[in-house]
N, C-alpha and C positions, 0 to 999 in steps of 0.2 A: 747776307742780303736781306733776310727776314728781320734782322735786328734793326736796320735802317728803315724798313717798311713800317715796323712797329713804332719807332720814334716819330716818324712822320704821321702815322695814323693817330698817335697820342696827341700830338700838337695840333693837327688839322681837325680835330673834333672828337677823338676818342675820349678823352678825359670829361668832356661836357656830356657825351653820350652815357658814359658809365656812371656819372653822378645822376643824371636823369633817371636811369634804370634803378639805381640804388634807392632813390627816394620814392620811386613808384612801388618798389618792393616793400619798403617800410609802410607805405600807405595801405597796400594790400594786407600787410601783416597786422593791422590794427584789429581786424575782425578775425575770429577763429576760422570761419568759412574761407577767408581770402588768403590764409597762410600758404596753401600749396601754390597758389598763383604768385605770391610774393617771392617765394623760394625760386620760381622760374625767372622772375625779374632780376634776382640777384645773379642767376646763371648768365643772363644777358649782359649784366653789368661787369662780371668777370671777364667775359669774352670781349667785351667792348674796349678794354684796356690794351690787351695785346692779342690781336686776332690772327696776326701772321704766323703760320707755322702750326696751326691748330686745325683739326677737322672735327666733324660733327657726325657721330654715329646715332642715327635714329631708330627707335623701336616703337612704332605706332601702337602696336597691340599690347605693350605693357600697360598703358594707362589710357585706353581708347576714349573712355567717356570723358576724362579730364581734358585730353587733346581736343575733342569736339567742342567742349565748352570754351576752352581757350580760343579756338578758331572763331567761334560765334561771337564772343565777348570782345574781340579786337585783333586776334591773331590774323585774320584775313586782311584787315586794313594795314597792319604792320608788314605783312608779307608784300602786299602790293607797293607800299611806300619804299621798302627796301629794294624791291625789284626796279622800281623807277630810278631810285638813287644809283643803283647798280648800272643801269643803261646810261645814265648821265655821266657817271665816272668813266665808262668804257668808251665814250665818245673820243677821247684823246688817248694816244698810246701810253702816255705816262700815267693815266688814271686807271688803266686796266687792272693792276693788283688790287686797287681800292675797290673797284667794281666787283671783282671776285669776292672780296670780304663781304660786300653788301649782299651778294647772292647767298653767301654763307648764313647771314643774319636772316634772310628771308626763309631759308630752309628751317632754321631755328624757330622763326615765328610761326611757322605752320604746325610744327609738332615738337613742342618743348618738353612735354612730360615724357620721360623715358629716353631723352636725348642725352648723349655724353659728349662733352667737349674733351677731346684727346689731343695731347701734343703729338704732332705728326712725326714719325721717325724718319730719319735721313736715308 
């Protein structure tokens, strides 16, 4: 079932989202100071392609200062937008799996540094 969900996610916006995150990561990596933020954007891009069947393990304390900077520089706005998108998806029964994936992105948008995207075991 997660394969079908991933294919639908990919077609309905996953590829566009992944490309957007990839180019944003390249933009951040232009400067030396922005490289850590760019690497986090690449984490988003990879997850945006196939999010079904993956979980996010967060560890805020691992890079607390970088997480706070990320949150201030745009993480809060990203989290709010993903929460709103998740609520919109969850209005219909068919969209609930996609809404849950948007909530996963909201979690990653709050604390990307120290977060690991892990393939969920069966």
